[in-house]
C-alpha positions as CSV (number, residue, x, y, z in Angstrom):
1,M,-21.3,20.7,61.6
2,N,-18.8,19.2,59.7
3,V,-19.0,16.0,61.1
4,V,-20.1,12.9,58.8
5,G,-21.5,10.0,61.0
6,H,-20.6,9.4,64.8
7,T,-24.1,11.1,65.7
8,W,-24.4,9.0,68.9
9,A,-21.0,10.5,70.0
10,V,-21.9,14.1,69.1
11,D,-25.5,13.9,70.5
12,L,-23.9,12.8,74.1
13,L,-21.4,15.5,74.1
14,L,-24.0,18.1,73.1
15,N,-27.0,16.9,74.9
16,G,-24.8,17.1,78.1
17,L,-24.0,20.6,77.2
18,A,-27.8,21.7,76.8
19,M,-28.6,20.0,80.1
20,G,-25.8,21.7,82.3
21,R,-23.8,18.2,83.0
22,V,-20.4,18.8,81.0
23,S,-17.8,16.5,81.7
24,H,-14.5,18.3,82.4
25,A,-12.3,15.5,80.8
26,T,-13.5,13.6,77.6
27,L,-11.1,11.0,76.1
28,I,-12.0,10.1,72.4
29,V,-10.8,6.9,70.9
30,G,-10.5,5.3,67.6
31,P,-8.3,4.7,64.2
32,P,-6.4,7.6,62.9
33,N,-8.5,9.8,60.8
34,I,-11.7,8.5,61.6
35,G,-12.8,12.0,63.0
36,K,-11.5,12.2,66.8
37,A,-10.2,15.5,66.1
38,T,-13.1,16.9,64.1
39,I,-15.6,15.9,67.0
40,A,-13.4,17.5,69.5
41,R,-13.1,21.2,67.8
42,V,-17.2,21.1,67.2
43,F,-17.4,20.2,71.2
44,A,-15.0,23.2,71.5
45,Q,-17.1,25.4,69.5
46,A,-20.6,24.3,71.1
47,L,-18.9,25.4,74.5
48,N,-18.1,28.7,73.3
49,C,-20.4,29.6,70.8
50,T,-22.3,32.8,71.0
51,D,-25.1,31.8,68.9
52,G,-26.8,30.2,72.4
53,Q,-27.6,27.0,70.8
54,P,-26.2,23.8,72.0
55,V,-25.3,22.8,68.2
56,P,-22.7,25.1,67.1
57,C,-23.7,28.0,64.4
58,G,-20.1,27.9,62.5
59,K,-20.6,31.5,61.8
60,C,-20.3,33.8,64.8
61,L,-16.8,35.2,65.9
62,S,-16.1,32.7,68.5
63,C,-16.8,29.6,66.4
64,R,-14.8,31.1,63.0
65,K,-11.8,31.9,65.6
66,I,-11.8,28.4,66.9
67,V,-11.7,26.6,63.3
68,S,-8.5,29.3,62.4
69,G,-6.7,28.4,65.6
70,N,-7.0,32.0,67.0
71,H,-9.7,31.8,70.1
72,P,-7.8,33.0,73.2
73,D,-9.4,30.1,75.4
74,V,-9.1,27.0,73.0
75,R,-5.8,25.5,72.8
76,I,-5.6,22.5,70.5
77,L,-2.2,21.0,70.4
78,D,-2.0,18.6,67.2
79,A,1.4,18.3,66.2
80,P,1.6,14.9,63.9
81,D,4.6,13.1,64.8
82,Q,5.7,14.7,67.7
83,A,5.8,13.7,71.4
84,L,4.0,16.0,74.1
85,K,6.2,17.6,76.4
86,I,6.2,18.3,80.0
87,G,6.8,21.7,79.2
88,Q,4.2,22.0,76.7
89,V,1.8,20.8,79.8
90,R,3.1,22.9,82.1
91,E,2.3,26.0,80.1
92,L,-1.1,24.8,79.3
93,Q,-1.8,24.5,83.2
94,R,-0.9,28.1,83.3
95,E,-3.2,29.1,81.0
96,L,-6.1,26.7,82.0
97,A,-5.7,28.2,85.7
98,L,-6.8,31.9,84.2
99,S,-10.6,32.8,83.7
100,P,-11.9,32.6,80.1
101,H,-11.2,35.6,78.7
102,E,-14.0,35.7,75.6
103,G,-16.1,32.6,76.0
104,R,-18.0,30.6,78.5
105,W,-15.1,28.1,78.8
106,R,-11.2,27.4,78.8
107,V,-10.8,24.3,76.4
108,A,-7.9,22.1,75.7
109,V,-7.8,19.6,72.8
110,L,-4.7,17.1,73.2
111,C,-4.5,14.9,69.8
112,D,-2.6,11.8,69.7
113,F,-2.1,11.9,73.4
114,E,-0.6,8.4,73.5
115,R,2.6,10.3,72.0
116,A,2.9,12.2,75.1
117,T,6.0,11.5,77.2
118,V,5.2,9.7,80.4
119,E,6.4,12.9,82.5
120,A,3.9,15.0,80.0
121,A,1.1,12.3,81.0
122,N,2.0,12.5,84.3
123,A,1.9,16.4,84.7
124,L,-1.4,16.2,83.1
125,L,-2.9,14.2,85.9
126,K,-2.9,16.5,88.5
127,T,-5.4,18.8,86.3
128,L,-7.1,15.9,85.5
129,E,-7.8,15.1,89.3
130,E,-8.3,18.8,90.5
131,P,-9.7,20.6,87.3
132,P,-10.2,24.3,87.3
133,S,-13.8,25.5,87.2
134,Q,-14.9,26.5,83.6
135,V,-12.2,24.0,82.0
136,V,-13.0,21.4,79.4
137,M,-10.2,18.8,78.2
138,V,-10.3,16.5,75.5
139,L,-7.8,14.1,74.8
140,T,-7.8,12.0,71.5
141,A,-5.8,8.8,71.1
142,A,-6.0,5.6,69.0
143,E,-6.8,3.1,71.8
144,A,-7.5,3.8,75.7
145,D,-5.3,0.8,76.7
146,V,-2.1,2.6,75.4
147,L,-2.7,5.3,78.0
148,L,-2.0,5.6,81.7
149,P,-5.0,3.9,83.4
150,T,-5.1,6.6,86.2
151,I,-5.5,9.1,83.0
152,V,-8.6,7.0,81.5
153,S,-10.4,6.6,84.7
154,R,-10.9,10.1,84.9
155,C,-12.4,10.8,81.7
156,Q,-15.6,10.2,79.9
157,V,-14.3,7.7,77.1
158,L,-15.9,7.9,73.4
159,S,-14.9,4.9,71.3
160,L,-15.4,5.5,67.8
161,R,-15.8,3.1,65.0
162,P,-15.3,3.3,61.7
163,L,-18.2,4.6,59.0
164,P,-20.0,2.4,56.6
165,T,-18.7,2.3,53.2
166,S,-21.8,3.6,51.4
167,S,-21.5,6.7,54.3
168,V,-18.3,7.8,53.5
169,R,-18.9,7.1,49.5
170,K,-21.8,9.6,49.7
171,A,-20.0,12.4,51.9
172,L,-17.0,12.3,49.6
173,M,-19.2,12.9,46.4
174,K,-21.7,15.6,48.3
175,Q,-19.5,17.3,50.1
176,W,-16.1,17.1,48.4
177,G,-17.0,16.5,44.6
178,A,-15.7,13.3,44.1
179,H,-16.5,11.5,40.7
180,P,-18.5,8.3,41.8
181,E,-15.6,5.7,40.6
182,Q,-13.1,8.0,42.8
183,A,-15.3,8.1,45.7
184,D,-15.7,4.3,45.3
185,L,-12.2,3.4,45.2
186,L,-11.3,5.9,48.3
187,A,-14.4,4.6,50.2
188,Y,-13.2,1.1,50.2
189,L,-9.5,1.9,50.7
190,S,-10.6,4.1,53.8
191,G,-11.7,1.4,56.0
192,G,-14.5,3.5,57.1
193,R,-11.9,6.6,57.9
194,L,-13.4,9.7,56.4
195,G,-10.6,12.0,57.2
196,W,-7.9,9.5,55.3
197,A,-10.5,9.5,52.4
198,V,-10.5,13.3,52.4
199,Q,-7.0,13.6,52.8
200,A,-6.3,10.9,49.6
201,L,-8.8,12.9,47.7
202,E,-7.0,16.3,48.1
203,D,-3.4,14.8,47.8
204,E,-3.0,12.4,44.7
205,T,0.4,11.5,46.2
206,L,-1.0,9.4,48.6
207,L,-2.6,6.5,46.2
208,A,0.7,7.3,44.3
209,R,2.7,5.8,47.1
210,R,0.2,3.1,47.8
211,D,0.3,2.0,44.3
212,Q,4.2,1.7,44.2
213,H,4.1,-0.2,47.7
214,L,1.8,-2.7,46.0
215,D,3.7,-3.0,43.1
216,H,6.7,-3.6,45.3
217,L,4.6,-6.4,47.0
218,V,3.7,-8.2,44.3
219,S,7.1,-8.0,42.7
220,L,8.8,-9.5,45.6
221,M,6.9,-12.6,45.5
222,S,8.6,-13.8,42.2
223,Q,12.1,-12.5,43.0
224,R,15.1,-14.3,44.8
225,R,16.4,-14.3,48.5
226,V,18.8,-11.2,47.1
227,E,16.5,-8.7,45.7
228,R,14.2,-9.6,48.9
229,L,17.2,-8.8,51.1
230,A,18.1,-5.7,49.6
231,Y,14.6,-4.3,49.6
232,A,14.5,-4.7,53.3
233,A,18.0,-3.2,53.8
234,D,16.9,-0.3,51.9
235,L,13.1,0.1,53.6
236,S,14.7,-0.4,57.3
237,R,16.5,3.2,57.1
238,D,13.3,4.8,57.0
239,P,10.9,4.0,59.9
240,A,8.1,6.3,59.1
241,L,8.1,4.6,55.4
242,V,8.0,1.2,57.0
243,R,5.0,2.1,59.0
244,E,3.3,3.4,55.6
245,V,4.3,0.3,53.9
246,L,3.2,-2.2,56.3
247,A,-0.2,-0.5,56.5
248,W,-0.7,-1.0,52.8
249,W,0.6,-4.9,52.8
250,L,-1.7,-5.4,55.6
251,G,-4.5,-4.6,53.9
252,W,-3.5,-6.4,51.0
253,W,-3.2,-9.7,53.0
254,R,-6.4,-9.2,54.4
255,D,-8.1,-9.1,51.3
256,V,-6.0,-12.4,50.3
257,L,-7.3,-13.9,53.5
258,L,-10.9,-13.4,52.9
259,L,-10.7,-14.1,49.0
260,V,-9.2,-17.8,50.2
261,A,-11.8,-18.3,53.0
262,G,-14.7,-17.3,50.3
263,S,-16.0,-14.4,52.8
264,H,-18.8,-12.3,52.0
265,V,-16.9,-9.0,53.4
266,A,-16.0,-6.6,50.8
267,I,-12.3,-6.2,50.1
268,S,-10.4,-2.9,50.2
269,N,-8.3,-3.0,47.1
270,I,-11.2,-3.3,44.7
271,D,-9.0,-1.5,41.6
272,R,-7.0,-4.9,41.8
273,E,-9.5,-8.0,42.5
274,A,-8.2,-9.8,39.4
275,I,-4.6,-9.9,41.0
276,L,-5.7,-10.5,44.4
277,R,-8.2,-13.5,43.2
278,K,-5.2,-15.0,41.3
279,Q,-3.3,-15.0,44.4
280,A,-5.6,-16.0,46.6
281,G,-6.3,-19.2,44.3
282,Q,-2.5,-20.1,44.6
283,L,-2.2,-19.9,48.5
284,T,-3.6,-21.4,51.5
285,G,-5.6,-19.8,54.4
286,R,-3.0,-20.8,56.7
287,Q,-0.3,-19.1,54.3
288,A,-2.4,-15.8,54.4
289,Q,-3.2,-15.8,58.2
290,R,0.8,-16.4,58.8
291,M,1.2,-13.2,56.7
292,V,-1.2,-10.9,58.6
293,K,0.0,-12.5,61.6
294,Q,3.9,-11.5,60.7
295,L,2.9,-8.0,59.5
296,R,1.3,-7.2,62.7
297,T,4.2,-8.5,64.5
298,V,6.5,-6.2,62.8
299,N,4.7,-3.1,63.1
300,K,4.1,-3.5,66.8
301,N,8.3,-4.2,66.9
302,I,8.9,-1.0,65.4
303,D,7.8,0.8,69.0
304,Q,10.2,-1.6,71.2
305,N,13.4,-0.7,69.6
306,V,13.9,-4.1,67.9
307,N,16.3,-4.8,65.0
308,L,14.3,-3.4,62.3
309,R,16.2,-4.3,59.2
310,L,16.5,-8.1,60.7
311,A,12.7,-8.2,61.3
312,L,12.1,-7.0,57.9
313,E,14.8,-9.5,56.3
314,V,12.5,-12.2,58.3
315,L,9.5,-10.9,56.5
316,M,10.6,-10.6,53.3
317,L,11.9,-13.9,53.4
318,S,8.7,-15.1,54.9
319,L,6.7,-13.9,51.5
320,P,5.4,-16.8,49.5
321,S,7.3,-17.5,46.0
322,L,4.0,-16.3,43.5
323,A,4.6,-15.9,39.8
324,S,3.9,-12.0,38.9
């Protein structure tokens, strides 16, 4: 199995299968890129593996078809940044009403279900209330609280937690061939999300963008109001980019707060420790806390149709003035 960590969750699913107690619906929650979809796929393999063991072999035709997305009884809806529509749910329901074609179970995996429209979520509720026999559904989401309570109540809920930094580092070197220094940086930056670390290892532009965003942050703190407002205006034109920028900035200010407080918790941006310590020496804990709070507020407001440019302008003007 290509699952690192989260042993308890995998064991719970596979032990239930071995004992003939398979939940018709499971909700896996946790931060992005933490392994939710990977566990869902492994469970789908286990349900239809022809090797006859609870742990999927990964080699039989059924396991290989699921990995390639070609198994007729396994439907995986995983479209990043796209809302799940009611039409897709209706089509899925028609498929689930049929008997399995090749395997023992019909399996539906719906990733990032928090992006489903209200109509789609309500339509799926009927299937969860009256599930067809030999059907297993696995939903994933960042948090259970953002879904309809009626959906959550009908699912077995598994809450994944970030992996230890040491586990991410070890996996990157052993399974993906990362160099020790590279694995160390990615492990700390990942915040325990192995999926993100692997993505960054394979796509160098992720770290390049991160460097650019952090350079902008450091530079803005030494610039005048006019430069800060101009940056806010440019950034506000791309909400997706705003999310990316705010994520890196939030990690930066978390590190500053840790250093100001003298915490023994490790910082994430280990390759920029010198400038972080310099800033921490110039700021108070209250200033760092205020920036963390404001960044979280702006990030939350993106989904609430606020005036994004105005929110970013307020954020830029709140940045402490520090020498670069």
